[in-house]
C-alpha positions as CSV (number, residue, x, y, z in Angstrom):
1,M,0.0,0.0,0.0
2,F,1.4,3.4,-1.1
3,S,-0.4,6.4,0.4
4,Y,-0.8,9.6,-1.7
5,K,-0.2,11.5,1.5
6,D,3.4,10.4,1.5
7,I,4.1,12.3,-1.8
8,G,2.2,15.5,-0.9
9,L,-1.0,15.0,-2.8
10,V,-4.5,15.8,-1.5
11,N,-8.0,14.3,-2.0
12,T,-10.9,16.3,-3.4
13,K,-12.9,16.8,-0.2
14,H,-11.8,20.3,0.9
15,M,-11.0,21.3,-2.7
16,F,-14.7,20.8,-3.7
17,E,-16.0,22.4,-0.6
18,A,-14.0,25.6,-1.3
19,A,-14.9,25.5,-5.0
20,M,-18.7,25.4,-4.3
21,K,-18.4,28.2,-1.7
22,G,-16.3,30.3,-4.1
23,K,-18.4,29.6,-7.2
24,Y,-15.6,28.3,-9.4
25,A,-14.7,24.9,-10.7
26,I,-11.5,22.9,-10.3
27,P,-9.7,22.1,-13.6
28,A,-9.3,18.4,-14.2
29,F,-6.6,18.0,-16.9
30,N,-5.7,14.7,-18.4
31,F,-2.0,13.9,-18.8
32,N,0.0,11.2,-20.4
33,N,3.6,12.5,-20.5
34,M,6.1,14.8,-19.0
35,E,5.4,17.8,-21.2
36,Q,1.7,17.8,-20.4
37,M,2.4,17.5,-16.7
38,Q,5.0,20.3,-16.8
39,A,2.5,22.6,-18.7
40,I,-0.3,21.9,-16.3
41,I,1.8,22.6,-13.2
42,Q,3.5,25.7,-14.8
43,A,0.0,27.1,-15.7
44,C,-1.6,26.3,-12.4
45,V,1.3,27.7,-10.3
46,E,1.3,30.9,-12.3
47,A,-2.5,31.1,-12.0
48,K,-2.4,30.0,-8.4
49,S,-5.0,27.4,-9.1
50,P,-5.7,24.1,-7.5
51,V,-5.6,21.2,-10.0
52,I,-6.6,17.6,-10.6
53,L,-4.2,15.6,-12.6
54,Q,-6.3,12.9,-14.4
55,V,-5.1,9.5,-15.6
56,S,-7.3,7.5,-17.9
57,K,-7.1,3.7,-18.4
58,G,-5.4,4.5,-21.7
59,A,-2.8,6.7,-20.0
60,R,-1.9,4.0,-17.5
61,A,-1.4,1.6,-20.4
62,Y,0.7,4.1,-22.3
63,A,2.9,5.5,-19.6
64,D,2.9,2.8,-16.8
65,K,1.1,3.3,-13.5
66,Y,4.4,3.5,-11.5
67,I,5.8,6.2,-13.8
68,L,2.6,8.2,-13.5
69,R,2.6,7.9,-9.7
70,N,6.2,9.3,-9.7
71,M,5.3,12.0,-12.2
72,A,2.6,13.1,-9.7
73,R,5.3,13.1,-7.0
74,G,7.4,15.2,-9.3
75,A,4.5,17.5,-10.0
76,V,4.2,18.3,-6.2
77,E,8.0,19.0,-6.0
78,Y,7.9,21.0,-9.3
79,A,5.2,23.3,-8.0
80,H,7.2,23.8,-4.8
81,E,10.3,24.7,-6.9
82,L,8.2,27.1,-8.9
83,G,7.2,28.9,-5.8
84,C,3.7,27.9,-5.0
85,D,2.5,24.7,-3.2
86,I,-0.8,24.4,-5.0
87,P,-3.2,21.6,-4.0
88,I,-2.7,18.7,-6.4
89,V,-5.0,15.6,-6.8
90,L,-4.0,12.5,-8.7
91,H,-7.3,11.1,-10.1
92,L,-8.3,8.0,-12.0
93,D,-10.6,9.0,-14.8
94,H,-13.3,6.5,-15.9
95,G,-12.2,3.5,-13.8
96,P,-13.8,0.5,-15.6
97,N,-14.0,-1.9,-12.6
98,F,-13.2,-2.4,-9.0
99,E,-9.8,-4.0,-9.7
100,V,-8.4,-1.0,-11.5
101,A,-9.8,1.4,-8.9
102,K,-8.2,-0.7,-6.1
103,D,-4.9,-0.8,-7.9
104,C,-4.9,3.0,-8.2
105,I,-5.8,3.4,-4.5
106,D,-3.0,1.0,-3.5
107,N,-0.5,2.9,-5.7
108,G,-0.9,6.5,-4.5
109,F,-3.9,7.9,-6.2
110,S,-5.8,10.4,-4.0
111,S,-9.1,10.2,-5.9
112,V,-10.7,7.6,-8.2
113,M,-13.7,7.6,-10.5
114,I,-15.7,4.4,-10.9
115,D,-17.8,4.5,-14.1
116,G,-20.7,2.1,-13.9
117,S,-22.9,4.4,-16.0
118,A,-23.4,1.8,-18.7
119,L,-24.6,-0.8,-16.2
120,P,-28.1,-1.3,-15.0
121,Y,-28.9,1.1,-12.2
122,D,-28.6,-1.5,-9.3
123,E,-25.3,-2.8,-10.7
124,N,-23.9,0.7,-10.9
125,V,-25.0,1.2,-7.3
126,A,-23.3,-2.0,-6.1
127,L,-20.1,-1.4,-8.0
128,T,-19.8,2.2,-6.8
129,K,-20.4,1.2,-3.2
130,Q,-17.8,-1.5,-3.4
131,V,-15.2,1.1,-4.6
132,V,-16.4,3.6,-2.0
133,D,-16.1,1.1,0.9
134,Y,-12.5,0.3,-0.1
135,A,-11.4,3.9,-0.9
136,H,-12.7,5.5,2.2
137,K,-10.5,3.1,4.4
138,Y,-7.6,5.1,3.0
139,D,-9.2,8.6,2.8
140,V,-9.4,8.4,-0.9
141,T,-12.4,10.2,-2.5
142,V,-14.6,8.6,-5.1
143,E,-16.4,10.1,-8.1
144,A,-19.3,8.1,-9.6
145,E,-21.4,8.6,-12.7
146,L,-25.1,8.6,-13.3
147,G,-26.4,9.1,-16.9
148,V,-24.5,8.4,-20.1
149,L,-22.2,10.7,-22.1
150,G,-22.0,10.2,-25.8
151,G,-18.8,10.3,-27.8
152,V,-15.5,8.5,-27.8
153,E,-12.4,9.1,-25.7
154,D,-9.8,6.4,-25.1
155,D,-11.8,3.3,-24.2
156,V,-14.9,5.2,-23.2
157,A,-17.5,5.1,-25.9
158,A,-21.3,5.6,-26.2
159,E,-23.3,6.2,-29.4
160,E,-25.8,8.5,-27.6
161,S,-26.0,10.4,-24.4
162,K,-28.7,9.8,-21.8
163,Y,-29.4,12.7,-19.4
164,T,-29.0,12.0,-15.7
165,K,-32.4,11.5,-14.1
166,P,-32.8,14.0,-11.2
167,E,-35.2,11.6,-9.4
168,E,-32.4,9.0,-9.1
169,V,-29.6,11.1,-7.6
170,V,-30.6,11.1,-3.9
171,D,-31.1,7.4,-3.9
172,F,-27.9,6.8,-5.8
173,T,-25.6,9.0,-3.6
174,S,-27.2,7.8,-0.3
175,K,-26.8,4.1,-1.2
176,T,-23.2,4.4,-2.6
177,G,-21.7,7.1,-0.3
178,C,-19.8,8.6,-3.3
179,D,-18.1,11.9,-2.7
180,S,-19.0,13.5,-6.1
181,L,-21.3,12.8,-9.0
182,A,-20.6,13.1,-12.7
183,I,-23.8,13.9,-14.5
184,S,-24.9,14.0,-18.1
185,I,-26.5,17.3,-19.3
186,G,-25.3,17.4,-22.9
187,T,-21.5,17.4,-22.7
188,S,-19.8,14.6,-24.7
189,H,-16.4,12.9,-25.0
190,G,-13.9,13.6,-27.9
191,R,-13.4,16.4,-30.4
192,C,-16.8,15.8,-32.1
193,K,-19.2,16.3,-29.3
194,F,-22.2,16.8,-31.5
195,T,-23.1,15.7,-35.0
196,P,-23.5,18.4,-37.7
197,E,-27.2,17.7,-37.7
198,Q,-27.4,18.6,-34.0
199,C,-25.7,22.0,-34.6
200,T,-26.4,25.2,-36.5
201,R,-23.9,26.8,-38.8
202,T,-22.7,30.4,-38.9
203,A,-22.2,32.2,-42.2
204,D,-18.5,31.2,-42.2
205,G,-19.3,27.5,-41.6
206,I,-18.6,27.2,-37.9
207,L,-20.7,24.7,-36.1
208,V,-22.7,26.0,-33.1
209,P,-23.7,23.2,-30.7
210,P,-27.0,23.0,-28.8
211,P,-27.0,24.4,-25.3
212,L,-26.4,22.3,-22.2
213,A,-29.5,21.2,-20.3
214,F,-29.1,23.6,-17.4
215,N,-32.7,22.7,-16.3
216,V,-31.5,19.2,-15.5
217,L,-28.5,20.6,-13.6
218,E,-30.8,22.9,-11.6
219,E,-33.1,20.1,-10.7
220,I,-30.2,18.0,-9.5
221,E,-29.0,20.8,-7.4
222,K,-32.4,21.0,-5.8
223,Q,-32.4,17.3,-5.1
224,L,-28.8,17.3,-3.8
225,P,-28.1,20.8,-2.2
226,G,-24.4,21.3,-1.6
227,F,-23.3,18.1,-3.2
228,P,-20.3,18.2,-5.6
229,I,-21.2,17.8,-9.3
230,V,-18.8,16.9,-12.1
231,L,-18.9,17.6,-15.8
232,H,-17.1,15.2,-18.1
233,G,-16.4,15.8,-21.8
234,S,-16.1,19.6,-21.4
235,S,-13.4,20.6,-23.9
236,S,-14.4,23.6,-26.0
237,V,-12.5,22.3,-29.1
238,P,-11.1,25.7,-30.1
239,V,-11.6,26.6,-33.7
240,E,-8.1,28.1,-33.9
241,Y,-6.4,24.8,-33.1
242,V,-8.6,22.9,-35.5
243,K,-7.7,25.4,-38.3
244,I,-4.0,25.1,-37.6
245,I,-4.1,21.3,-37.6
246,E,-5.9,21.3,-40.9
247,Q,-3.7,24.0,-42.4
248,Y,-0.7,21.8,-41.8
249,G,-2.1,18.5,-43.2
250,G,-4.5,17.2,-40.5
251,K,-8.0,16.1,-41.3
252,I,-10.4,16.5,-38.3
253,P,-13.8,17.5,-39.9
254,D,-16.9,18.5,-37.9
255,S,-14.9,19.2,-34.7
256,V,-17.1,21.0,-32.2
257,G,-17.0,21.4,-28.4
258,I,-18.8,23.0,-25.5
259,P,-18.9,26.8,-25.7
260,E,-16.8,28.3,-22.9
261,E,-19.6,30.7,-21.8
262,Q,-21.6,27.6,-20.9
263,L,-18.7,26.2,-18.9
264,R,-18.4,29.6,-17.1
265,K,-22.1,29.4,-16.2
266,A,-21.8,25.8,-15.0
267,S,-18.7,26.6,-12.8
268,K,-20.8,29.0,-10.8
269,S,-23.2,26.3,-9.8
270,A,-22.7,23.1,-7.9
271,V,-20.4,21.9,-10.7
272,C,-17.0,22.0,-8.9
273,K,-14.9,19.8,-11.3
274,I,-14.7,20.2,-15.1
275,N,-12.8,17.7,-17.2
276,I,-10.7,18.8,-20.1
277,D,-8.8,16.4,-22.2
278,S,-9.4,16.9,-26.0
279,D,-8.3,20.6,-25.8
280,G,-4.9,19.6,-24.6
281,R,-4.5,17.1,-27.4
282,L,-5.6,19.7,-30.0
283,A,-3.2,22.4,-28.6
284,M,-0.3,20.0,-28.6
285,T,-1.0,18.6,-32.1
286,A,-1.5,22.1,-33.6
287,A,1.8,23.3,-32.2
288,I,3.8,20.2,-33.3
289,R,2.2,20.2,-36.8
290,K,3.0,23.9,-37.3
291,F,6.6,23.5,-36.0
292,M,7.4,20.5,-38.2
293,A,5.9,22.1,-41.3
294,E,8.0,25.2,-40.7
295,N,11.1,23.3,-39.7
296,P,11.2,20.2,-42.0
297,G,14.8,19.4,-41.0
298,A,13.9,19.1,-37.3
299,F,14.2,15.7,-35.7
300,D,15.1,16.5,-32.0
301,P,11.9,15.8,-30.0
302,R,12.9,18.7,-27.6
303,E,12.6,21.1,-30.5
304,Y,9.0,20.4,-31.3
305,L,7.8,19.4,-27.8
306,K,9.0,22.8,-26.4
307,P,6.5,24.9,-28.4
308,A,3.8,22.2,-27.8
309,R,4.4,22.6,-24.0
310,E,4.3,26.4,-24.3
311,E,0.9,26.2,-26.2
312,L,-0.4,23.8,-23.6
313,K,0.5,26.1,-20.8
314,K,-1.2,29.0,-22.5
315,M,-4.3,27.0,-23.0
316,Y,-4.4,25.7,-19.4
317,M,-3.8,29.3,-18.1
318,H,-6.8,30.5,-20.1
319,K,-9.0,27.7,-18.7
320,C,-8.1,28.5,-15.1
321,T,-8.3,32.3,-15.5
322,D,-11.1,32.9,-18.0
323,V,-13.3,29.9,-18.0
324,L,-13.4,28.0,-14.7
325,G,-12.6,30.8,-12.4
326,S,-10.1,28.7,-10.3
327,A,-7.2,31.2,-10.7
328,G,-6.2,32.7,-7.3
329,H,-7.9,30.0,-5.3
330,A,-4.9,27.7,-4.5
331,M,-4.9,28.7,-0.9
332,D,-8.7,28.5,-0.2
């Protein structure tokens, strides 16, 4: 058993309490490698923002669970060296089963998500409670999911979304004992969060997605006053990154995300954690494609990963400062 407390991480309990009181959301940024981690910590230290470092099943397979744990240790030490000991959570994103969640808890994660949303309701309850009972022995917080998000990201896929039913949330949270609840109100995984048919188009061809179902969120807040709510699939898929990628040879048609003004609105509610993954992938890919096209003789990874890291930092800073409102709240 390796405790997250031994490497200076925190769980989400106080972090979420402060976020709901302060009407902002904690950024939950997925990472897979050193450059992403460096950019996240640089941005959040400079913004003085708390942060959740998210690790998906795919990231664990790609980078190795022990390397990721030690990267989280390095993130804590890096923040200290940069001059601000911001609160950092190491979180399992979309844990598929009890065994994976347990393995993360045993190996230094301070928070885990168990995703039983595709299961029948009673099975979701049973699985979530099993994880909660184990996690709480070690002061690890647990996020659960009720409702189904559409889209594809790593191994998480669903053809269509199903809104969370407000009438189920009290029963679910009381039976499971989960610490936060991911809900479905229209966000979606991946870079194509909506089909073109679901959107309207501006005169210059930009897709405008349908609004989030804030009525569902408001009803959930009434049913669960003061309970931490999470939004997955909340990348905004910036048009400028899509254009750069396609300008330099990429093909990612019909890319559309969640408008940032809707995320600003959500962050002032009980939504205290907002997940952002695809935007990081787009920022990094755009910077690398541009650099390689302009420097065809380059072959040193440091040369093209440096501008990618800089673009990532810029994007993460923007999310903390202008979208989620978490900047300046590291010491809350």
